[in-house]
C-alpha positions in Angstrom: -4.3 -12.1 36.2 -7.2 -10.7 38.0 -6.3 -9.9 41.6 -6.9 -7.1 44.2 -9.4 -5.0 42.8 -13.0 -6.4 42.9 -13.7 -6.6 46.6 -12.0 -8.3 49.3 -12.3 -11.9 49.9 -12.3 -12.6 53.6 -9.9 -9.5 53.9 -7.5 -10.7 51.2 -7.3 -11.2 47.5 -10.2 -10.5 45.0 -13.3 -12.0 43.9 -15.5 -11.3 40.8 -17.6 -8.5 42.6 -18.5 -7.0 45.9 -21.9 -8.6 45.4 -20.4 -12.0 45.3 -18.5 -11.3 48.5 -21.7 -10.0 50.2 -23.4 -13.3 49.0 -20.8 -15.2 50.7 -19.1 -16.4 47.5 -15.4 -16.0 48.4 -12.1 -17.8 48.8 -11.0 -18.9 52.1 -7.5 -20.7 52.3 -7.7 -21.5 48.6 -11.2 -23.1 48.8 -14.4 -21.7 47.4 -16.9 -20.8 49.9 -20.7 -21.2 48.9 -19.6 -21.7 45.2 -18.0 -19.9 42.4 -16.5 -16.4 42.9 -18.3 -15.4 39.7 -19.4 -17.4 36.7 -15.9 -18.1 35.4 -13.9 -17.1 38.5 -12.3 -19.8 40.7 -10.0 -19.7 43.7 -6.4 -19.9 43.0 -3.9 -19.7 45.7 -4.6 -18.4 49.1 -7.5 -16.1 49.3 -7.4 -15.2 45.6 -10.2 -15.5 42.9 -8.7 -15.7 39.4 -10.4 -16.0 36.0 -10.0 -19.5 34.7 -11.5 -21.9 32.0 -13.4 -24.7 33.3 -11.8 -24.7 36.6 -8.3 -25.4 35.3 -5.5 -23.0 34.6 -5.8 -19.1 34.8 -6.0 -16.4 32.1 -6.5 -12.7 31.5 -9.9 -11.1 31.9 -9.8 -10.1 28.1 -10.1 -13.7 26.8 -13.2 -15.7 26.1 -13.3 -19.2 27.7 -14.5 -21.8 25.3 -13.8 -25.4 25.3 -10.0 -25.2 26.1 -8.4 -25.1 29.5 -5.6 -22.5 29.2 -7.5 -19.5 27.9 -5.0 -18.7 25.3 -6.2 -18.0 21.7 -5.6 -21.3 19.9 -7.8 -21.6 16.9 -6.7 -25.2 16.3 -8.3 -26.2 19.5 -11.0 -23.7 20.2 -12.4 -20.6 18.7 -11.2 -18.1 21.4 -11.2 -14.5 20.7 -9.5 -11.8 22.8 -12.0 -9.0 23.4 -9.2 -6.3 23.7 -6.6 -6.8 21.2 -2.9 -6.5 22.0 -1.4 -5.9 18.6 2.2 -6.9 19.7 1.5 -10.2 21.4 2.2 -12.6 18.6 -1.3 -14.0 19.0 -4.0 -14.5 16.4 -6.4 -12.6 18.4 -9.5 -12.9 16.4 -8.8 -16.4 15.1 -8.7 -15.2 11.4 -5.3 -16.8 10.5 -3.3 -13.6 11.0 -1.0 -12.4 13.9 0.2 -9.0 15.0 0.5 -6.4 12.2 -1.8 -8.4 9.9 -4.4 -9.2 12.6 -7.6 -7.4 11.7 -8.4 -6.7 15.4 -5.5 -4.3 15.3 -4.9 -3.2 11.8 -7.7 -3.1 9.1 -8.9 -1.2 6.0 -10.5 2.2 6.4 -12.1 4.6 4.0 -11.0 8.0 3.1 -14.3 9.9 3.3 -16.8 8.1 1.1 -14.1 7.4 -1.7 -13.8 8.6 -5.2 -16.1 8.7 -8.1 -13.7 6.8 -10.4 -10.2 5.4 -10.4 -7.1 7.1 -9.0 -3.8 6.4 -11.0 -1.1 8.0 -8.9 -0.2 9.1 -5.4 2.4 11.6 -4.1 2.9 13.0 -0.6 3.7 16.7 -0.4 3.8 19.0 2.6 2.2 16.3 4.7 -0.8 15.8 2.5 -1.6 13.1 0.2 -2.2 14.1 -3.4 -4.2 11.8 -5.7 -4.5 11.9 -9.5 -6.8 9.9 -11.8 -9.9 9.6 -13.8 -12.3 10.9 -10.9 -14.0 14.3 -10.8 -15.4 14.1 -7.2 -13.9 12.9 -3.9 -16.3 12.2 -1.1 -18.9 14.4 -2.9 -16.3 17.3 -3.3 -15.7 18.5 -7.0 -12.0 18.0 -7.7 -11.5 17.4 -11.3 -8.9 14.6 -11.7 -6.6 15.6 -8.9 -7.3 16.1 -5.2 -5.6 16.6 -1.7 -6.4 14.5 1.3 -5.2 16.1 4.6 -6.0 13.0 6.6 -9.6 13.9 7.4 -11.0 15.7 4.4 -10.8 16.1 0.5 -9.9 19.4 -1.1 -9.6 20.4 -4.8 -6.2 21.3 -6.3 -6.7 24.7 -8.0 -9.2 24.1 -10.8 -7.9 20.6 -11.4 -7.0 19.1 -14.7 -9.3 19.2 -17.6 -9.1 16.5 -20.4 -10.1 13.2 -21.7 -9.1 11.4 -18.4 -6.7 13.2 -16.0 -3.5 12.4 -14.2 -1.7 9.2 -14.6 1.6 10.2 -12.9 2.7 12.6 -10.2 5.9 13.5 -8.5 7.6 16.2 -6.5 10.5 18.4 -7.7 12.0 21.5 -6.4 9.1 21.7 -3.8 6.5 21.8 -6.6 4.1 19.1 -7.6 4.1 17.8 -11.2 1.3 15.9 -12.8 1.2 14.1 -16.1 -1.5 12.4 -17.9 -4.2 13.0 -20.7 -5.3 16.6 -20.1 -4.9 19.8 -21.9 -5.6 22.3 -19.2 -4.6 22.7 -15.5 -6.7 25.3 -13.7 -7.4 28.0 -16.2 -3.9 27.5 -18.0 -3.4 25.5 -21.2 -1.2 22.7 -20.4 -0.6 19.8 -22.7 -0.4 16.4 -20.8 2.0 17.8 -18.1 1.7 20.6 -15.6 3.2 22.2 -12.3 1.4 23.1 -9.1 3.3 25.4 -6.8 0.7 25.3 -4.0 -1.3 28.2 -5.2 -1.5 28.1 -9.0 -1.0 25.8 -12.0 1.6 26.5 -14.8 2.7 24.8 -18.1 6.0 23.1 -18.9 6.6 24.9 -22.3 4.1 23.5 -24.9 3.9 20.1 -23.3 3.4 16.8 -25.0 1.4 15.7 -28.1 0.0 12.7 -26.3 -0.3 10.7 -23.0 2.4 10.9 -20.0 2.3 7.8 -18.0 5.4 8.3 -15.7 7.5 10.9 -14.0 10.8 10.8 -12.1 13.4 13.1 -11.0 17.2 12.4 -11.6 20.3 14.5 -11.9 18.5 17.6 -11.0 15.9 17.3 -13.9 12.4 15.9 -14.4 11.9 13.0 -16.7 8.6 12.1 -18.3 7.7 8.8 -20.1 4.5 7.9 -22.0 3.2 7.5 -25.5 4.2 10.7 -27.2 6.4 11.8 -30.1 7.2 15.4 -29.2 7.9 17.4 -26.0 8.0 21.2 -26.2 7.9 20.8 -30.0 11.2 18.7 -30.0 11.1 15.2 -31.4 11.1 12.8 -28.3 9.8 9.3 -28.8 8.0 8.4 -25.5 10.6 9.8 -23.2 11.9 13.3 -22.7 13.8 15.6 -20.0 12.6 18.8 -18.6 15.5 21.0 -17.5 13.2 23.6 -15.8 13.1 25.8 -18.9 13.2 23.5 -22.0 12.6 20.0 -23.1 15.2 17.6 -24.7 15.3 14.0 -26.1 17.1 11.0 -24.5 18.8 9.6 -27.6 16.1 8.7 -30.1 13.7 7.3 -27.3 11.7 4.1 -27.2 9.7 2.5 -29.9 6.7 1.9 -27.7 5.2 3.3 -24.5 7.1 3.9 -21.3 5.0 3.1 -18.2 7.6 3.4 -15.4 10.6 5.6 -14.4 13.0 5.4 -11.4 16.3 6.4 -10.3 18.8 4.0 -8.8 22.6 3.9 -8.4 23.3 7.1 -10.3 21.2 6.1 -13.4 17.6 6.5 -14.6 15.8 3.4 -15.4 12.6 3.1 -17.8 10.3 0.2 -18.0 7.2 -0.3 -20.3 6.0 -2.0 -23.6 9.1 -1.0 -25.7 11.6 -3.5 -27.2 14.3 -0.9 -28.2 15.8 2.2 -26.8 17.7 4.3 -29.2 17.8 1.4 -31.5 19.4 -1.0 -28.9 17.4 -4.0 -28.1 16.5 -3.9 -24.4 13.1 -5.8 -24.0 10.7 -3.5 -21.9 13.4 -2.1 -19.5 16.5 0.0 -20.0 19.1 2.1 -18.3 20.1 5.8 -19.1 23.4 7.1 -18.0 23.0 10.4 -19.3 24.5 9.7 -22.6 23.3 6.3 -23.8 20.7 3.5 -23.3 21.8 -0.1 -22.2 19.8 -3.3 -21.5 19.3 -5.0 -18.1 20.5 -8.5 -19.2 18.0 -9.8 -21.7 15.1 -7.7 -20.3 11.4 -9.1 -19.7 9.1 -11.1 -21.9 6.2 -8.8 -21.1 5.2 -5.3 -20.0 6.8 -3.6 -17.1 4.3 -1.3 -15.3 6.3 -0.1 -12.2 9.8 0.3 -11.0 10.8 0.9 -7.4 14.1 0.7 -5.2 14.0 -1.7 -2.1 16.7 -3.0 0.2 19.4 -1.5 -2.3 18.0 -3.4 -5.4 15.7 -2.3 -8.2 12.4 -4.0 -8.3 10.2 -4.3 -11.3 6.5 -5.3 -11.5 4.4 -6.0 -14.6 2.9 -8.7 -16.8 6.0 -10.6 -17.6 6.8 -14.1 -16.5 10.6 -14.1 -17.0 13.3 -11.5 -16.4 16.7 -12.0 -17.9 15.7 -15.6 -19.0 14.9 -16.5 -15.3 11.4 -17.4 -14.2 10.0 -14.5 -12.4 6.2 -14.1 -12.3 5.2 -10.5 -12.6 8.0 -9.3 -10.1 11.7 -9.5 -10.4 14.8 -8.0 -8.6 17.8 -6.5 -10.4 21.0 -6.3 -8.3 23.0 -4.4 -10.9 24.3 -7.6 -12.6 21.5 -10.2 -12.9 17.8 -10.7 -12.4 16.2 -13.0 -9.8 12.7 -14.0 -8.8 11.0 -12.5 -5.7 9.9 -15.6 -3.9 7.6 -17.6 -6.1 6.2 -14.4 -7.6 2.6 -13.1 -8.0 -0.2 -14.7 -9.7 -1.4 -11.8 -11.9 -0.3 -8.4 -13.2 1.5 -6.1 -10.9 0.6 -2.4 -11.6 2.2 -0.6 -8.8 5.1 -0.9 -6.4 5.6 1.1 -3.3 8.0 1.0 -0.2 7.4 1.8 3.3 7.4 0.3 6.8 10.5 -1.7 5.9 8.5 -3.6 3.3 7.6 -3.7 -0.5 4.0 -3.6 -1.4 2.6 -4.7 -4.7 -0.8 -3.8 -6.3 -2.5 -5.2 -9.4 -4.9 -7.7 -10.6 -4.2 -11.0 -8.8 -5.5 -13.4 -6.1 -2.3 -14.9 -4.9 1.3 -14.3 -4.2 3.1 -17.7 -4.1 1.1 -19.9 -2.0 -0.4 -17.0 0.0 -4.0 -15.8 -0.9 -3.8 -12.1 -1.6 -6.5 -10.2 -3.4 -4.9 -7.4 -5.6 -2.4 -6.2 -3.0 0.3 -7.8 -1.1 3.3 -7.2 1.1 6.9 -8.5 0.7 9.1 -8.2 3.7 12.3 -9.4 2.0 11.7 -13.1 2.6 7.9 -13.8 2.6 4.6 -12.6 1.2 1.6 -11.7 3.4 -1.9 -10.6 2.6 -3.4 -7.2 3.8 -6.3 -8.9 5.2 -8.8 -9.7 2.4 -7.4 -7.2 0.1 -9.7 -5.6 -2.4 -12.5 -6.7 -4.7 -11.0 -5.5 -7.8 -7.8 -4.1 -9.4 -5.3 -2.0 -7.6 -3.6 0.7 -9.8 -1.6 2.7 -7.3 -0.1 2.2 -3.8 1.9 4.4 -1.5 2.8 4.5 2.2 2.2 7.7 4.2 2.4 8.0 8.1 2.8 4.2 8.3 -0.5 3.5 6.5 -0.6 1.8 3.1 -2.9 3.6 0.7 -4.4 1.8 -2.2 -6.3 3.1 -5.2 -7.9 1.4 -8.0 -11.1 0.0 -9.6 -12.3 -1.6 -6.4 -15.5 -0.8 -4.5 -14.6 -2.6 -1.4 -11.3 -3.0 0.8 -11.4 -5.5 3.5 -15.2 -5.6 3.2 -15.3 -2.1 4.8 -18.1 0.3 3.7 -17.0 3.5 2.0 -13.9 2.1 0.5 -14.8 3.0 -3.0 -11.7 3.4 -5.4 -9.4 4.3 -2.5 -8.8 3.0 1.0 -6.0 2.9 3.7 -4.7 0.0 5.7 -2.9 0.1 9.1 
């Protein structure tokens, strides 16, 4: 409500401007004298000028008056737009179909410099910096060699980076060191086969490493676990999954019969997801639990690949290319409560490649255009009850997602996020 600041109207109230007062356009006893107080200002009450639409009702100065009469943003009646957004008012401020935290007038996609030269595959936050691993060799024009550090404003290399066919597919933190796994044979100037440690100043190897790709890393029971598509770790036979104690590698039973793409700790056990159908000879169908001694299935498992595992609201969530979990229809995302599988809403319309938790929500990235009935391009938010889009999403696949400082970070094959310039292969939302 406008009052008391733009010139006195006959000694009381306010008009649109001092000039209008001088011109004799003011309020007197609730009636306009000469004419309007300003183009959209009218008299309201005794000696006061207030901003109104078409002479009826009053509204804030920050609203555009169109054909409606109450000045609120109501897209069904008129395409009104609030010029100065209030991100907590519950109003669709720019009439784009979103309110509050999803409204692009308040929260939107933004670039990290000018982006990356190729796709990122993993995120991890360490020492209040975001570390990104992937196929790229430059970040915003800076030479970084498959792994880079973002401090919130600029990109930096991490030692000499990782040298190999591709780069880092997985990254995690253990004992205040950063670990990267992937498809490389050198870290900095050190020979490091598919896995390496960064202590903040230099790279080091983990024994003789693996004979092929590492796709997943996780910490459990004071040890580091690696999953992938390898047959040996540190010279020890280890089929697609192995444990690093800090000094040596060991197998987890006889391992898996195909690739491991995801690892997560939950309720005192280690969980693995991937393409495999057996673990130590036990039929598990793409997902299994390791208790430190043996592998067990989670119900009847999935009918398709599991790419990601994460814990949210006390349950284990799996994302991937499956359409059933434990025999229950579950489109590309499912929830395990320790006893049975259930769907997550009506699911997601395409492959889920990454899951992340933050801001009291679960975020999924992948290759899809919808989540249930919600249009969502390659990234979506689940709040425990409903799906919502992150504005217009990205124009191509999302391979990794994380949440840092209340912002959602997405990396992938896209060249645009939310239509914002500079969001090549990486962007933040919020």
